C-alpha positions as CSV (number, residue, x, y, z in Angstrom):
1,X,9.9,-2.1,-31.5
2,X,6.2,-2.1,-30.0
3,X,7.5,-6.6,-29.6
4,X,10.3,-5.7,-27.9
5,X,8.6,-3.2,-25.1
6,X,5.5,-5.0,-24.6
7,X,8.9,-8.3,-23.7
8,X,10.6,-6.1,-22.1
9,X,8.7,-3.6,-19.7
10,X,9.2,-5.2,-16.7
11,X,13.2,-3.7,-16.7
12,X,11.5,-0.3,-16.6
13,X,10.8,-0.2,-13.0
14,X,14.2,-1.6,-12.6
15,X,16.3,0.8,-14.2
16,X,13.9,4.0,-12.6
17,X,14.9,2.4,-8.9
18,X,18.6,2.3,-9.5
19,X,18.5,5.8,-10.9
20,X,16.9,6.7,-8.0
21,X,19.1,4.3,-5.8
22,X,22.5,5.8,-7.0
23,X,21.7,9.6,-6.9
24,X,20.5,8.8,-3.5
25,X,23.6,7.2,-1.9
26,X,25.6,9.3,-3.9
27,X,24.3,12.5,-2.3
28,X,24.4,10.5,1.4
29,X,28.1,9.2,0.9
30,X,28.9,13.6,0.1
31,X,27.0,15.1,2.8
32,X,27.6,12.8,5.8
33,X,30.9,13.3,6.6
34,X,31.1,13.5,10.8
35,X,28.4,10.7,11.3
36,X,26.9,11.2,15.2
37,X,25.8,7.8,15.0
38,X,28.9,6.0,15.6
39,X,28.2,2.4,15.5
40,X,29.8,-0.4,17.5
41,X,29.3,-4.1,19.6
42,X,32.3,-5.4,21.8
43,X,31.8,-8.6,19.4
44,X,33.5,-6.2,16.4
45,X,37.0,-6.0,18.6
46,X,36.5,-10.0,18.7
47,X,36.6,-10.4,14.6
48,X,40.2,-10.7,13.1
49,X,41.1,-8.8,10.4
50,X,41.1,-10.9,6.7
51,X,42.2,-9.5,3.7
52,X,41.3,-12.4,1.5
53,X,38.3,-11.8,2.2
54,X,37.9,-9.1,-0.2
55,X,37.6,-11.7,-3.0
56,X,33.8,-12.3,-1.9
57,X,32.9,-9.1,-1.0
58,X,33.7,-7.7,-4.7
59,X,31.7,-10.7,-5.8
60,X,28.7,-9.4,-4.2
61,X,28.1,-7.2,-7.4
62,X,28.3,-10.0,-10.0
63,X,26.1,-12.4,-7.6
64,X,23.1,-10.3,-7.0
65,X,23.5,-8.5,-10.9
66,X,23.4,-12.3,-12.3
67,X,20.4,-13.4,-10.0
68,X,18.3,-10.6,-10.6
69,X,19.0,-10.9,-14.6
70,X,18.4,-14.3,-14.7
71,X,14.8,-13.8,-12.8
72,X,14.4,-11.1,-15.9
73,X,14.8,-13.2,-18.0
74,X,13.6,-16.4,-17.7
75,X,11.0,-15.9,-15.4
76,X,9.0,-12.8,-14.6
77,X,7.4,-13.9,-11.0
78,X,10.5,-14.2,-9.4
79,X,11.9,-11.1,-11.1
80,X,9.2,-9.2,-9.3
81,X,9.8,-11.0,-5.9
82,X,13.6,-10.3,-5.9
83,X,12.7,-6.6,-6.8
84,X,10.3,-6.4,-3.8
85,X,12.9,-8.3,-1.5
86,X,15.7,-6.2,-2.5
87,X,14.3,-2.7,-3.3
88,X,12.2,-2.6,-0.4
89,X,15.7,-3.4,2.1
90,X,17.4,-1.0,0.1
91,X,14.9,2.1,0.6
92,X,14.4,1.5,4.3
93,X,18.5,1.1,4.5
94,X,18.2,4.9,2.3
95,X,15.9,6.5,4.7
96,X,18.1,5.5,7.9
97,X,20.9,6.7,6.9
98,X,18.8,9.6,5.7
99,X,17.7,10.3,9.4
100,X,20.1,8.5,11.1
101,X,23.4,9.3,9.8
102,X,25.8,6.6,10.6
103,X,29.2,5.5,10.7
104,X,32.2,3.6,12.1
105,X,35.3,3.3,13.6
106,X,36.7,0.2,13.0
107,X,38.9,-0.3,10.1
108,X,43.1,-0.4,10.5
109,X,45.5,2.9,10.2
110,X,47.8,1.2,8.3
111,X,47.7,-2.6,6.7
112,X,48.7,-5.2,9.4
113,X,50.3,-6.8,5.6
114,X,51.0,-5.8,2.7
115,X,49.9,-7.7,-0.5
116,X,47.2,-7.9,-3.3
117,X,44.3,-8.6,-1.2
118,X,45.5,-5.4,1.6
119,X,46.2,-3.4,-1.7
120,X,42.1,-3.9,-3.2
121,X,40.7,-3.3,0.7
122,X,42.4,0.3,0.8
123,X,41.7,1.2,-2.7
124,X,38.2,0.2,-1.5
125,X,38.1,2.5,1.7
126,X,39.2,5.1,-0.8
127,X,36.1,4.6,-2.7
128,X,33.5,3.4,-0.5
129,X,33.7,6.0,3.1
130,X,32.9,4.8,6.3
131,X,29.3,6.1,6.6
132,X,26.0,4.8,5.7
133,X,26.3,1.5,7.1
134,X,23.1,0.3,9.0
135,X,22.3,-2.2,8.0
136,X,24.1,-3.4,5.5
137,X,22.7,-4.1,2.1
138,X,25.5,-6.1,0.8
139,X,24.5,-8.8,4.0
140,X,20.8,-8.2,3.2
141,X,20.8,-8.5,-1.0
142,X,23.5,-11.3,-0.4
143,X,20.3,-13.1,1.6
144,X,17.7,-12.2,-1.1
145,X,19.8,-13.5,-4.0
146,X,20.0,-17.0,-2.7
147,X,17.0,-16.8,-1.7
148,X,16.1,-16.2,-5.1
149,X,17.9,-19.2,-6.2
150,X,16.6,-21.3,-3.5
151,X,12.6,-20.8,-4.8
152,X,13.2,-20.5,-8.3
153,X,11.8,-23.5,-9.4
154,X,14.3,-24.9,-12.0
155,X,17.6,-23.3,-10.0
156,X,16.1,-25.4,-6.2
157,X,16.5,-28.3,-8.6
158,X,20.3,-28.2,-8.6
159,X,21.6,-29.4,-5.9
160,X,25.6,-28.2,-6.8
161,X,24.1,-24.8,-7.5
162,X,22.0,-24.4,-4.7
163,X,24.9,-25.6,-2.7
164,X,27.1,-23.0,-4.6
165,X,25.0,-20.1,-3.7
166,X,25.0,-20.7,0.0
167,X,28.5,-20.8,0.5
168,X,28.6,-18.0,-1.6
169,X,25.9,-15.7,0.4
170,X,27.6,-17.0,3.2
171,X,31.5,-15.8,2.2
172,X,29.7,-12.4,1.6
173,X,28.2,-12.0,5.2
174,X,31.7,-13.0,6.2
175,X,33.5,-10.3,4.3
176,X,31.6,-7.9,5.7
177,X,33.1,-8.1,9.2
178,X,36.7,-10.0,8.2
179,X,37.5,-6.6,6.2
180,X,36.4,-4.0,8.7
181,X,33.1,-3.0,6.0
182,X,30.0,-3.3,9.0
183,X,29.8,-3.6,12.1
184,X,28.1,-7.4,14.0
185,X,25.1,-4.8,14.3
186,X,24.7,-3.9,10.6
187,X,24.8,-7.9,10.0
188,X,22.4,-8.6,13.1
189,X,19.9,-5.8,11.6
190,X,20.6,-6.8,7.9
191,X,18.9,-10.6,9.0
192,X,16.1,-9.0,10.6
193,X,15.6,-7.0,7.7
194,X,15.6,-10.2,5.7
195,X,13.6,-12.0,7.8
196,X,10.6,-9.9,7.8
197,X,10.8,-9.1,3.9
198,X,11.6,-13.2,3.6
199,X,8.2,-13.7,5.3
200,X,6.1,-10.7,3.2
201,X,7.5,-11.4,-0.3
202,X,7.9,-15.6,0.0
203,X,5.4,-16.7,2.4
204,X,2.6,-14.1,2.2
205,X,3.9,-13.5,-1.3
206,X,2.9,-10.5,-1.2
207,X,3.8,-9.8,-5.3
208,X,0.9,-12.6,-6.1
209,X,-1.4,-10.9,-4.4
210,X,-1.0,-8.1,-5.5
211,X,-1.5,-9.1,-9.1
212,X,-4.8,-10.8,-8.2
213,X,-6.4,-7.9,-6.6
214,X,-5.0,-5.9,-9.8
215,X,-6.7,-8.1,-11.9
216,X,-9.7,-8.3,-9.7
217,X,-10.0,-4.3,-10.1
218,X,-9.7,-3.6,-13.7
219,X,-12.4,-7.3,-14.2
220,X,-14.8,-4.8,-12.0
221,X,-14.1,-1.7,-14.2
222,X,-14.5,-3.3,-17.7
223,X,-18.2,-4.6,-15.8
224,X,-19.1,-1.3,-14.8
225,X,-18.4,0.4,-18.0
């Protein structure tokens, strides 16, 4: 048992954060019914409703999960970088949604067409209220997942995989506005936040810095003893 704990104990932060995030988000979904801040840009009115994009929107759940799990089992360092990137953005999203409850009025009142895609979107609308949108976690986490792929030493060598990841990432980002789940403002702010976190996680390499600092601190304590 101890052997498995030592091998997989890095799952603890992921499990703990998942519980915190899901609980906090569920609370916000119940609390925020009539948000004071309505998000809207003129560009939103020019973006067409394209129901087929509900497919990449749903693929987001598998995309992010598979990338995180791959890093978890294959590369602990990349796993930590991915978690820091994703968890930071998701926490900022929760704080913003708590302090500035927001929503939008972009969803069509009546579906323009009747097909399997609009059926899926109608059910998505029922399960997910048009509140707590800024910045878009669908966009932010898609960028984070793609960055994890292209910065992984093994995966980065597979050009087809990286291209596929990029196409899926872009498709998911487009889906958020084409099925009227987000305003362009949510998308733009997600890109800005992802840009900042890219500098912190991949350029400054905060994970390695913290690990080196922790190691040096432990050595100093041993010497003092």
